[in-house]
C-alpha positions, 0 to 999 in steps of 0.5 A: 499500499502506499499514497498517490505520490508512491504509486506514481514513483512506482509507475515511473520506475517500471515504465522506465525499466520497460522502455529502456531496458535498464536496471532501475533503483528506487530508494526512499520508497515509503509504503503501509503495511497491512497493519498500517505501519509505515516503512521506508524501503530501497527497491532495485527492479530489472526486466525479464525476458524469455528465451527470445528476449521478449519482455515477460515481466519484472524481478526486483529485490526490496530491502527495508531501511526504515531505522537508517532513514530515521537515524539520518533524519534525527542527524539531519534535525540534530545538525539544523539545531546546532547550525541555528545555534551558531547562526544566532550566537552573538560571539563570533564562531569559527569551525576548522578541520583537522587541517586548520582549514575554515569549514564555517564561520557564523554571521557574528564572526563576519560582522566583527572581522569583516570577512565572508565565509566564501572568502575562506571556506576549505582554506586556512586563514593565513594573516588572521593570527598575528605572528607574535601569537602564532605559537600561542595559537599552535598550542591551542590547536594541539590541545584541542587535538588531544581532546582538551577544550580551553576557555577565556584565553586573552589574545589578539586577532586581525580583522579584514582591514588589518586592524589588531583586535583583543579577543578572548578565545575558547575551544573545543574539538568538533566530533562527527556522528560516530564520535571521531574528532573532525575539527575544532569550534573556536569562540571569540568574544570581543574584549576591547572594552575590558582592556580598555578599562583595565588600561584606565585602571592602570593609568589611576594606579600610577 
């Protein structure tokens, strides 16, 4: 049993097999069992021929993939939620792969630093880290690869226009659905006002 949409897909599949003679695979085929349960299957269909090569019917293999599709859907929903959290995070966030290339950064990052994601996607952000902070940055990366997060490290980064700004950095490892490390998530906070107040206090003490 199935919906009109499923019936249409089935007709198109069998018609293609019949008219072309080629095997066809139908994925995400949702149908309803006799007891009313909805299941998802994958189906491969081929044309059967007699000894003279004339079509006499169809043969196929069907495999239920309901649990797998449910897991894929749950993963997509989870990723969508996390992406929403990142999109609306007021602090700049950048995601790197294990080679240090940019996978993603959020709108707050673009607004604060001036870059658009397409400028750095799949590339290392050369020039983002000041020369005198690169050893510190390598230690951060090594710490994340080792599975250790860090929080609130005061440092500096360059904007697209070349302005050196003070930021507080936190970082953690980013894992895939199987729990394997695939990169890092770095969150930065604007601490220009904090540094300004610290300098004012230092001047007063002098």
